[in-house]
C-alpha positions as CSV (number, residue, x, y, z in Angstrom):
1,M,23.0,-6.9,-22.1
2,L,23.2,-5.3,-18.7
3,D,22.9,-1.8,-20.1
4,S,19.1,-2.1,-20.0
5,Y,19.2,-2.4,-16.2
6,V,21.1,0.9,-15.7
7,P,18.0,3.1,-15.6
8,I,16.4,0.8,-13.0
9,L,19.5,0.8,-10.8
10,V,19.7,4.6,-11.1
11,L,16.1,5.0,-10.0
12,L,16.7,2.5,-7.2
13,A,19.7,4.5,-6.0
14,I,17.7,7.8,-6.2
15,A,14.9,6.3,-4.2
16,M,17.2,4.9,-1.5
17,L,19.0,8.2,-1.3
18,F,15.8,10.1,-0.9
19,A,14.5,7.7,1.8
20,V,17.7,7.7,3.8
21,G,18.1,11.5,3.3
22,S,14.5,12.2,4.5
23,V,15.0,10.2,7.7
24,A,18.4,11.8,8.4
25,V,17.1,15.4,7.7
26,S,14.0,14.8,9.9
27,A,16.2,13.5,12.7
28,L,18.5,16.6,12.5
29,V,15.8,19.2,12.0
30,G,12.8,17.8,13.9
31,P,11.8,18.8,17.4
32,K,13.5,17.0,20.2
33,R,11.1,17.9,23.1
34,F,8.6,15.2,24.0
35,N,5.6,15.5,26.2
36,R,3.0,13.0,27.4
37,A,0.7,13.6,24.5
38,K,3.4,12.8,21.9
39,V,4.5,9.5,23.5
40,D,1.0,8.4,24.3
41,I,-0.5,5.4,22.3
42,Y,-2.5,6.6,19.4
43,E,-3.6,4.4,16.4
44,C,-5.8,5.2,13.5
45,G,-7.7,8.0,15.1
46,I,-9.2,5.9,17.8
47,E,-8.3,6.4,21.4
48,P,-7.3,3.1,23.0
49,E,-9.6,1.9,25.7
50,P,-8.6,-0.3,28.6
51,T,-10.0,-3.8,27.9
52,P,-10.3,-6.7,30.3
53,A,-7.9,-9.6,29.9
54,G,-9.0,-12.2,27.3
55,P,-10.3,-12.1,23.8
56,H,-12.2,-9.0,22.7
57,R,-13.7,-7.7,19.5
58,F,-12.1,-4.8,17.6
59,P,-13.0,-3.1,14.3
60,V,-11.3,-4.6,11.2
61,K,-12.3,-1.7,8.9
62,Y,-8.8,-0.3,8.9
63,Y,-7.4,-3.7,7.9
64,I,-9.9,-4.1,5.1
65,T,-8.9,-0.7,3.8
66,A,-5.2,-1.7,4.0
67,M,-5.9,-4.9,2.1
68,L,-7.8,-2.9,-0.5
69,F,-4.8,-0.7,-1.0
70,I,-2.5,-3.6,-1.3
71,V,-4.8,-5.3,-3.9
72,F,-5.0,-2.3,-6.1
73,D,-1.3,-1.5,-5.7
74,I,-0.5,-5.0,-6.9
75,E,-2.9,-4.5,-9.8
76,I,-1.1,-1.4,-10.9
77,I,2.2,-3.1,-10.7
78,F,1.0,-5.8,-13.1
79,L,-0.8,-3.3,-15.4
80,F,2.3,-1.3,-16.3
81,P,4.3,-4.1,-17.9
82,W,1.2,-5.4,-19.6
83,A,0.5,-2.0,-21.1
84,V,4.1,-1.7,-22.4
85,T,4.1,-5.1,-24.1
86,F,0.4,-5.0,-25.2
87,D,1.2,-5.2,-28.9
88,S,3.4,-8.3,-28.7
89,L,1.0,-10.2,-26.4
90,A,-2.0,-9.9,-28.7
91,V,-5.1,-11.9,-27.8
92,F,-3.4,-14.1,-25.1
93,G,-2.3,-11.0,-23.2
94,L,-5.8,-9.5,-23.4
95,G,-7.4,-12.7,-22.1
96,A,-4.9,-13.0,-19.3
97,M,-5.5,-9.4,-18.3
98,V,-9.3,-9.8,-18.4
99,S,-9.1,-12.8,-16.1
100,F,-6.7,-10.9,-13.8
101,M,-9.0,-7.9,-13.7
102,A,-12.0,-10.2,-13.0
103,T,-10.1,-11.6,-10.0
104,I,-9.4,-8.1,-8.7
105,F,-13.0,-7.1,-9.2
106,V,-14.0,-10.0,-6.9
107,A,-11.8,-8.5,-4.1
108,Y,-13.2,-5.0,-4.8
109,A,-16.8,-6.3,-4.6
110,Y,-16.0,-8.1,-1.3
111,V,-14.6,-4.9,0.2
112,W,-17.5,-2.9,-1.1
113,R,-20.0,-5.4,0.3
114,R,-18.3,-5.4,3.7
115,G,-18.5,-1.6,3.9
116,G,-14.8,-0.9,3.6
117,L,-15.4,2.0,1.2
118,E,-17.8,3.9,3.6
119,W,-16.2,6.5,5.8
120,D,-18.6,7.1,8.6
């Protein structure tokens, strides 16, 4: 019964080995000299500006883009198992996926309406 989980465990082990190996190799091979430009605060291509104390407005476009990525990433995660078992799910599976895709489309329409897909 557990033999069907062996490929998943092997893939997980390879992914973990690659992640840990990449970090270790970059720490060993990467440059060790730091200057002011490398340690300065830099986020999303926008230079930080000094702001007065208290609440202030900031652009949320980057957060909308990140949410859009997460929504479509979750969609793909649910589409793969559905595609594999499509024959056995029949009409119920098709109806469930249509309702799921409609929900995802609402999120897509919201982001499109808010201008999250425009790169000025």
